[in-house]
C-alpha positions as CSV (number, residue, x, y, z in Angstrom):
1,M,-5.5,27.6,-15.8
2,A,-6.4,24.2,-15.6
3,L,-10.0,23.7,-16.6
4,K,-12.3,23.0,-13.9
5,T,-14.7,20.4,-13.4
6,E,-17.7,22.6,-13.4
7,T,-16.7,24.0,-16.6
8,I,-17.1,21.0,-18.2
9,L,-20.1,19.9,-16.5
10,E,-21.8,23.2,-17.8
11,Q,-20.9,22.6,-21.3
12,I,-22.2,19.2,-21.2
13,K,-25.5,20.6,-19.7
14,L,-25.5,23.1,-22.4
15,F,-24.6,20.8,-25.3
16,G,-27.9,18.5,-23.8
17,K,-30.0,21.0,-24.4
18,T,-29.2,21.6,-28.1
19,S,-28.8,18.0,-28.6
20,G,-32.0,16.8,-27.2
21,A,-30.4,14.5,-25.5
22,V,-30.8,14.6,-21.3
23,P,-27.4,14.3,-19.3
24,Y,-27.5,12.9,-15.5
25,L,-24.5,13.3,-13.3
26,V,-24.4,10.0,-11.5
27,G,-21.5,7.8,-9.1
28,G,-18.7,9.2,-7.1
29,Y,-18.7,12.6,-8.5
30,L,-22.6,13.0,-7.4
31,R,-21.8,11.7,-4.2
32,D,-18.5,13.7,-3.8
33,R,-20.2,16.6,-4.4
34,F,-22.8,16.1,-1.7
35,L,-19.5,15.3,1.0
36,R,-18.0,18.0,-0.6
37,R,-15.0,16.1,-1.5
38,R,-12.6,16.6,-4.7
39,N,-13.3,14.0,-7.5
40,H,-12.3,14.6,-10.6
41,D,-13.9,11.6,-12.4
42,I,-17.5,12.7,-13.8
43,D,-19.9,10.5,-14.4
44,I,-22.4,10.9,-17.3
45,M,-25.7,8.8,-17.7
46,L,-28.1,8.7,-20.8
47,E,-31.2,6.6,-21.6
48,N,-30.0,7.1,-25.5
49,D,-26.8,6.5,-27.0
50,A,-24.2,7.8,-25.2
51,L,-21.3,7.0,-26.9
52,K,-22.5,8.9,-30.1
53,F,-23.5,11.6,-27.9
54,A,-19.5,11.8,-26.5
55,Q,-18.5,11.8,-29.6
56,K,-20.3,14.6,-30.9
57,F,-19.6,16.6,-27.7
58,A,-16.1,16.1,-27.8
59,K,-15.9,17.0,-31.5
60,K,-18.0,20.3,-30.2
61,F,-15.7,21.6,-27.6
62,G,-12.5,20.7,-29.5
63,Y,-11.8,17.8,-26.6
64,P,-9.5,14.8,-27.7
65,S,-11.8,11.6,-28.9
66,P,-13.5,9.6,-26.9
67,I,-12.1,6.1,-26.1
68,F,-15.0,3.6,-26.5
69,Y,-15.9,0.0,-24.7
70,G,-18.5,-0.9,-26.9
71,K,-19.6,-4.0,-24.7
72,F,-20.5,-1.9,-21.7
73,G,-21.6,1.4,-23.6
74,T,-19.6,3.4,-22.3
75,A,-16.9,6.6,-23.6
76,M,-13.9,8.0,-22.0
77,I,-12.8,11.5,-22.5
78,E,-9.7,12.5,-21.0
79,I,-9.5,16.5,-20.0
80,E,-6.5,17.3,-18.4
81,K,-6.6,16.0,-15.5
82,N,-10.4,15.2,-15.6
83,K,-11.5,11.6,-16.9
84,I,-15.2,12.1,-18.3
85,E,-17.1,9.0,-18.6
86,F,-20.3,8.5,-20.7
87,A,-22.3,5.4,-20.4
88,T,-25.9,4.3,-21.6
89,A,-28.4,3.4,-18.8
90,R,-28.3,-0.1,-18.6
91,K,-29.4,-3.2,-16.1
92,E,-27.1,-6.3,-15.9
93,S,-27.7,-10.0,-14.7
94,Y,-24.8,-12.4,-13.8
95,E,-23.6,-16.2,-14.1
96,K,-22.9,-17.7,-11.3
97,H,-19.0,-18.0,-11.5
98,S,-18.5,-15.1,-12.8
99,R,-18.9,-11.2,-11.7
100,K,-19.0,-10.2,-15.7
101,P,-22.3,-8.8,-16.7
102,Y,-24.6,-9.2,-19.4
103,V,-25.4,-6.0,-20.3
104,K,-28.9,-4.6,-21.6
105,P,-30.5,-1.0,-22.0
106,A,-32.7,0.3,-19.4
107,S,-34.1,3.2,-17.8
108,V,-32.5,5.9,-15.2
109,F,-34.1,4.2,-12.5
110,E,-32.6,0.5,-13.7
111,D,-29.6,1.6,-13.9
112,L,-29.4,3.3,-10.5
113,S,-31.1,-0.2,-9.1
114,R,-28.0,-2.2,-10.0
115,R,-25.7,0.0,-8.9
116,D,-23.5,-0.7,-5.6
117,F,-24.4,1.1,-2.8
118,T,-27.3,3.6,-2.1
119,I,-24.7,6.9,-2.0
120,N,-23.4,5.7,-5.4
121,A,-27.2,5.3,-6.8
122,M,-28.6,8.8,-7.4
123,A,-28.9,11.2,-10.4
124,L,-29.0,14.7,-11.0
125,N,-30.2,15.8,-14.1
126,L,-28.1,18.6,-15.8
127,L,-31.3,20.2,-17.7
128,N,-33.8,20.9,-14.6
129,N,-31.4,20.2,-11.9
130,Q,-33.5,17.6,-10.1
131,L,-32.4,14.9,-8.1
132,I,-33.8,11.2,-8.9
133,D,-32.8,9.8,-5.4
134,P,-34.5,6.2,-5.2
135,F,-33.0,4.8,-2.4
136,S,-32.7,7.5,-0.3
137,G,-29.0,7.8,-0.7
138,K,-28.5,11.3,0.4
139,K,-30.3,10.5,3.5
140,D,-27.4,7.9,4.2
141,I,-24.8,10.3,3.6
142,K,-26.1,12.7,6.1
143,L,-26.2,9.7,8.2
144,K,-23.2,8.4,7.3
145,I,-24.3,4.5,6.2
146,I,-23.5,2.0,3.6
147,R,-26.5,0.7,2.4
148,T,-27.4,-1.4,-0.9
149,P,-29.8,-0.1,-2.4
150,V,-31.6,-3.7,-2.9
151,D,-31.6,-6.7,-1.8
152,P,-27.6,-6.9,-0.6
153,D,-27.6,-10.6,-0.7
154,K,-28.4,-10.7,-4.0
155,T,-25.8,-7.0,-4.7
156,F,-22.6,-9.2,-3.4
157,Y,-23.8,-12.3,-4.5
158,D,-23.4,-11.0,-8.0
159,D,-20.6,-8.9,-7.4
160,P,-17.9,-10.1,-4.8
161,L,-16.0,-7.1,-5.1
162,R,-18.8,-5.3,-3.8
163,I,-17.9,-5.9,-0.4
164,L,-14.6,-5.0,-0.8
165,R,-15.5,-1.5,-2.1
166,G,-18.3,-1.3,0.5
167,I,-15.4,-1.8,3.3
168,R,-13.3,0.3,1.4
169,F,-15.7,3.3,1.0
170,A,-17.0,2.6,4.8
171,T,-13.0,3.5,5.8
172,V,-12.1,5.8,3.1
173,L,-15.4,8.1,4.0
174,N,-15.5,6.9,8.1
175,F,-19.0,5.7,7.1
176,D,-20.5,3.0,9.2
177,I,-22.0,-0.1,7.4
178,D,-25.6,-1.1,7.9
179,E,-25.4,-4.0,9.9
180,N,-27.9,-6.5,6.8
181,T,-25.4,-5.1,4.5
182,K,-22.5,-6.1,6.5
183,Q,-24.2,-10.0,7.3
184,A,-24.5,-9.9,3.8
185,M,-21.2,-9.3,3.1
186,A,-20.2,-11.7,5.7
187,K,-22.6,-14.4,4.1
188,N,-20.9,-13.9,0.8
189,A,-17.1,-13.6,1.5
190,R,-15.8,-16.6,0.0
191,R,-17.6,-15.0,-3.5
192,L,-14.6,-13.2,-3.6
193,R,-12.6,-16.2,-5.1
194,I,-14.3,-15.6,-8.6
195,V,-12.1,-11.9,-8.4
196,S,-9.1,-11.9,-9.9
197,Q,-6.0,-11.0,-7.4
198,E,-5.6,-7.5,-9.0
199,R,-8.9,-6.2,-8.4
200,I,-9.0,-7.2,-4.9
201,A,-5.0,-5.9,-4.4
202,D,-6.3,-2.4,-5.6
203,E,-8.9,-2.2,-3.2
204,I,-6.5,-3.3,-0.1
205,M,-4.2,-0.8,-1.4
206,K,-6.8,2.0,-1.1
207,I,-7.7,0.5,2.4
208,I,-4.0,0.8,3.6
209,M,-3.7,4.3,1.8
210,S,-6.2,5.4,3.9
211,K,-6.5,7.9,6.4
212,T,-6.9,5.3,9.2
213,P,-6.6,1.8,7.7
214,S,-6.9,0.0,10.8
215,K,-11.0,0.6,10.5
216,G,-11.6,-1.1,6.9
217,F,-9.2,-4.6,8.6
218,Y,-11.1,-4.2,11.8
219,L,-14.1,-4.5,9.1
220,L,-12.2,-7.4,6.9
221,F,-12.0,-9.3,10.2
222,E,-15.6,-9.0,11.0
223,T,-17.0,-10.2,7.9
224,G,-14.7,-13.3,7.3
225,V,-13.0,-11.0,4.4
226,L,-9.4,-10.8,6.2
227,N,-8.9,-14.5,6.6
228,L,-9.7,-15.3,2.4
229,V,-7.5,-12.0,1.2
230,L,-4.6,-11.9,4.5
231,P,-4.6,-14.6,6.3
232,E,-0.9,-13.8,7.5
233,V,-2.8,-11.0,8.8
234,A,-5.9,-12.4,10.2
235,A,-3.6,-14.9,12.4
236,L,-2.7,-12.2,14.1
237,K,-5.6,-12.5,15.9
238,E,-5.6,-16.3,17.3
239,K,-4.8,-16.1,20.5
240,R,-2.3,-19.1,21.5
241,T,-1.3,-18.6,24.6
242,N,-2.7,-18.1,27.9
243,H,0.6,-16.5,28.9
244,P,0.0,-12.7,28.8
245,C,1.3,-11.0,25.8
246,K,0.4,-8.7,23.4
247,E,-2.8,-8.5,21.3
248,L,-0.7,-9.2,18.3
249,F,-3.6,-7.9,15.8
250,E,-4.7,-4.7,17.7
251,H,-0.8,-3.9,18.4
252,T,-1.0,-4.1,14.6
253,L,-3.3,-2.0,13.7
254,R,-2.1,0.4,15.7
255,V,1.0,0.4,14.4
256,L,-0.3,0.4,11.2
257,D,-2.0,3.9,12.2
258,N,0.7,5.3,13.7
259,A,2.8,4.7,10.6
260,S,0.0,6.3,8.7
261,S,0.0,9.1,10.3
262,L,3.9,9.9,9.9
263,T,3.9,8.8,6.0
264,K,1.7,8.5,2.7
265,D,4.8,6.2,1.3
266,S,2.7,2.8,0.6
267,V,6.0,0.7,0.9
268,V,6.3,2.0,5.0
269,R,2.5,1.2,5.8
270,I,2.6,-2.3,3.9
271,A,5.8,-2.9,6.3
272,A,4.0,-1.9,9.2
273,L,0.9,-3.5,9.0
274,L,3.2,-7.0,7.9
275,H,6.1,-5.9,10.9
276,D,4.8,-8.6,13.0
277,I,3.6,-11.5,11.0
278,G,6.1,-13.9,11.8
279,K,5.2,-14.2,15.5
280,P,2.0,-16.4,15.0
281,K,4.9,-19.3,13.6
282,T,7.5,-18.1,15.9
283,L,5.7,-18.4,19.3
284,K,7.2,-20.1,22.1
285,V,6.5,-20.1,25.9
286,E,9.4,-21.2,27.6
287,N,10.1,-20.8,32.1
288,G,6.9,-18.9,31.8
289,K,7.8,-16.5,29.2
290,V,6.3,-15.7,25.8
291,S,8.9,-15.3,23.2
292,F,9.2,-15.0,19.4
293,H,12.3,-15.7,18.2
294,R,13.7,-14.4,15.1
295,H,10.5,-13.3,14.3
296,E,11.3,-10.3,11.9
297,I,13.2,-13.2,9.7
298,V,10.5,-15.3,9.3
299,G,8.3,-12.1,8.8
300,A,10.6,-11.0,6.0
301,H,10.5,-13.6,4.2
302,M,6.4,-14.4,4.2
303,S,6.2,-10.4,3.5
304,T,7.8,-11.2,-0.5
305,K,4.5,-13.6,-0.8
306,V,2.2,-10.9,0.5
307,S,3.4,-8.4,-1.8
308,E,3.4,-11.0,-4.7
309,R,-0.7,-10.9,-3.5
310,L,-1.0,-7.2,-3.4
311,K,1.0,-6.7,-7.0
312,I,3.8,-5.2,-5.6
313,S,6.9,-4.3,-7.5
314,Q,10.2,-6.6,-6.9
315,K,12.2,-3.5,-5.6
316,D,9.0,-1.9,-3.1
317,A,8.9,-5.9,-2.1
318,E,12.5,-6.0,-1.3
319,N,12.6,-3.0,0.7
320,I,9.1,-4.2,2.9
321,A,11.5,-7.5,3.6
322,I,14.2,-5.5,4.9
323,L,11.7,-3.2,7.0
324,I,10.7,-6.1,8.6
325,K,14.0,-7.9,9.1
326,Y,15.6,-4.4,10.9
327,H,12.4,-3.7,12.9
328,L,13.8,-4.3,16.0
329,R,17.4,-3.0,15.5
330,P,16.6,0.8,16.0
331,H,15.4,-0.2,19.7
332,L,18.4,-2.0,20.6
333,L,20.5,0.4,19.3
334,A,18.8,3.6,21.4
335,K,19.4,1.2,24.5
336,E,22.8,0.4,23.2
337,N,24.6,3.9,23.0
338,P,26.4,2.4,19.6
339,T,29.8,4.0,18.5
340,D,30.1,5.6,15.6
341,N,31.6,2.7,13.3
342,A,28.6,0.5,14.7
343,L,26.0,3.1,13.5
344,A,28.1,3.5,10.6
345,R,28.0,0.0,9.4
346,F,24.6,0.3,10.5
347,I,23.7,2.9,7.8
348,R,25.2,0.5,5.0
349,E,23.4,-2.0,5.9
350,L,20.2,0.2,5.5
351,G,21.6,2.5,2.9
352,T,18.1,4.5,1.8
353,N,15.6,2.9,4.3
354,L,16.6,4.1,7.0
355,K,14.5,7.0,7.1
356,A,11.2,4.2,6.8
357,L,12.9,2.3,9.3
358,F,12.5,5.3,11.9
359,I,9.0,5.8,11.2
360,I,8.3,2.0,11.7
361,A,10.3,2.2,14.9
362,Q,8.5,5.0,16.2
363,S,5.3,3.3,15.3
364,D,5.5,0.2,17.0
365,I,5.8,1.5,20.5
366,T,2.0,1.2,21.2
367,S,2.3,1.0,25.5
368,K,-1.0,2.3,26.8
369,N,1.8,4.2,29.3
370,E,1.9,7.7,27.5
371,K,4.7,8.7,30.0
372,K,6.9,5.6,28.8
373,V,5.9,5.8,25.0
374,K,7.1,9.8,25.0
375,Q,10.6,8.5,26.3
376,A,11.2,5.4,24.1
377,R,10.0,8.0,20.9
378,E,12.3,10.6,22.6
379,K,15.2,8.0,22.6
380,I,14.3,6.9,19.1
381,I,14.3,10.3,17.5
382,A,17.7,11.0,18.9
383,L,19.1,7.9,17.5
384,Y,17.6,9.1,14.2
385,E,19.2,12.4,14.8
386,R,22.6,10.7,15.1
387,I,22.5,8.8,12.4
388,K,21.3,11.7,10.3
389,N,24.4,13.9,11.2
390,L,26.7,11.2,10.9
391,D,25.5,10.3,7.0
392,R,25.6,13.6,6.1
393,K,29.1,13.8,7.5
394,M,30.3,10.8,5.8
395,K,27.6,10.0,3.3
396,L,27.4,6.5,4.2
397,A,23.7,5.5,3.3
398,K,25.1,6.4,-0.2
399,F,28.1,5.1,-0.2
400,K,30.0,3.2,-2.7
401,L,33.1,1.7,-3.0
402,A,35.7,3.4,-5.5
403,I,36.6,-0.3,-7.0
404,T,34.4,-2.8,-7.9
405,G,34.5,-6.7,-8.0
406,F,35.8,-7.0,-10.9
407,D,38.6,-4.6,-10.5
408,I,39.3,-6.8,-7.3
409,M,39.8,-9.7,-9.8
410,D,41.6,-8.1,-12.1
411,M,43.9,-6.8,-9.4
412,L,44.7,-10.2,-7.7
413,G,44.5,-12.3,-10.7
414,I,41.6,-14.3,-9.0
415,G,38.5,-15.5,-10.8
416,P,34.7,-15.1,-9.4
417,G,33.3,-16.6,-6.0
418,K,32.9,-16.1,-2.5
419,Q,36.0,-14.6,-1.7
420,V,35.9,-11.4,-4.1
421,G,32.5,-10.3,-1.8
422,I,34.4,-10.9,1.4
423,I,37.6,-9.0,0.4
424,K,35.1,-6.3,-0.9
425,K,33.3,-6.2,2.4
426,N,36.5,-5.7,4.7
427,L,37.4,-3.2,2.2
428,E,34.4,-1.6,3.0
429,E,34.8,-2.0,6.4
430,M,38.3,-0.4,6.3
431,V,37.1,2.6,4.2
432,L,34.2,3.2,7.1
433,G,36.7,2.6,10.1
434,G,38.9,5.4,8.6
435,I,41.9,3.3,7.9
436,I,42.2,3.7,4.1
437,Q,40.9,6.4,1.9
438,N,37.9,5.6,-0.4
439,R,39.9,6.6,-3.9
440,K,40.5,4.1,-6.7
441,T,44.6,4.5,-7.0
442,K,44.9,4.3,-2.6
443,L,42.5,0.6,-2.9
444,K,44.2,-0.5,-6.1
445,K,47.5,0.3,-4.6
446,Y,46.9,-1.4,-1.1
447,L,45.5,-4.7,-3.0
448,K,48.7,-4.9,-5.5
449,E,51.4,-4.1,-2.1
450,E,48.9,-6.6,-0.1
451,A,48.1,-9.2,-2.6
452,G,49.6,-12.2,-0.8
453,K,48.6,-11.3,2.8
454,I,45.3,-10.8,1.4
455,L,45.5,-13.7,-1.0
456,V,46.9,-16.4,1.8
457,G,44.0,-14.7,4.2
458,G,41.2,-15.3,1.4
459,K,41.5,-19.0,0.8
460,N,40.1,-19.7,4.6
461,E,36.6,-18.4,3.8
462,K,36.0,-19.5,7.9
463,H,38.6,-17.2,9.0
464,G,37.6,-14.3,6.6
465,S,40.9,-12.7,4.6
466,S,43.7,-11.4,5.8
467,L,41.8,-8.1,5.5
468,G,39.4,-8.0,8.8
469,S,43.0,-9.5,10.3
470,M,44.6,-6.4,10.0
471,E,41.9,-4.1,11.4
472,N,42.0,-5.7,14.6
């Protein structure tokens, strides 16, 4: 049975009584206790030496030795899925060009006053169960307000990352931001330039992964932060023509919320957020009509730089670009009633990204006409069911040609180059079209028997290899 956090807190309380130290429960765990939210990260503050307390506590109860962070006077103990951080009460001072503080020992009140928001600036004395709440954090939790314990201008100037943290808290908890606090966020937004990209990316991703991420992105825009951290998304808000067309920013955030209601996959959510970022660069007005020709191609290319900034892995970044590049295709296919062969080629192109693409396609339908939305989504869902059945039957998404490019070179006596790719692609088309079986012996036999024709056709890259001409 997993060890409960309340059990650990009782042990800390008991050890505090026997050791003569007063441990305080602070931070996110205390806040989430009032909100009735689960939290496995426990923060304990002491006015005396927290490192020594942590070390003796771990030894007393047979827990792993703590990891020490001497500069900040903290120690971390991991117990199963619980993380307990012990910290000595401290006050901080900052230099203009750094958010890394100078730290000095302090009282409980001084420690609480240097914290980011009132909802995180409370302390519960574990020995007598007395709540210390000098900045009315419990009241702000009840009112659902994000507010700083001291002058917000100083709070955000000292540590501008708190701007993003505040927006993230408001998004995740569905709180409002106090107006003075919001104004100070906007005033100090440019201070985010001194924050590492990793920390910024971490906060942005937490907003994206929230239940209703649009709330966070509206706040990011209102405070001027969005233009600094994701200018490609902020550009969607700009109205570059007087001609009627969708409000791109509002549409994008509806798509993001729609996708978030269907999946927790970060790749899909990021693709939903970025799916139209190519539109501002491709906007044209011709004969009174607005167009965004090839915006999906431009957007896919742009997304790679955004993914890099968000510290997305290369594989996930590639999948995000694929989803953006193909995000219009399901809508076109749903209108065309394509053949099984056409769908087979589509399945092969998308591979394992198919499910994600159809989540994007469903999410991208945002008309105010509910009947129109319902009909369009039904078409997309019907197409996806047809694709799933076809894929189940032919195993196309995971299709792999039974021979490799090296086999082709060996059988035909040619070196690496575009010709090998053309021949391989045409072989795949023949297999998917049912012309030849996907078996190594069959494919090698075919290459051997048709070598002369294949090589003659294959040399003319403009017209493709003779494999392609034999299909027609």
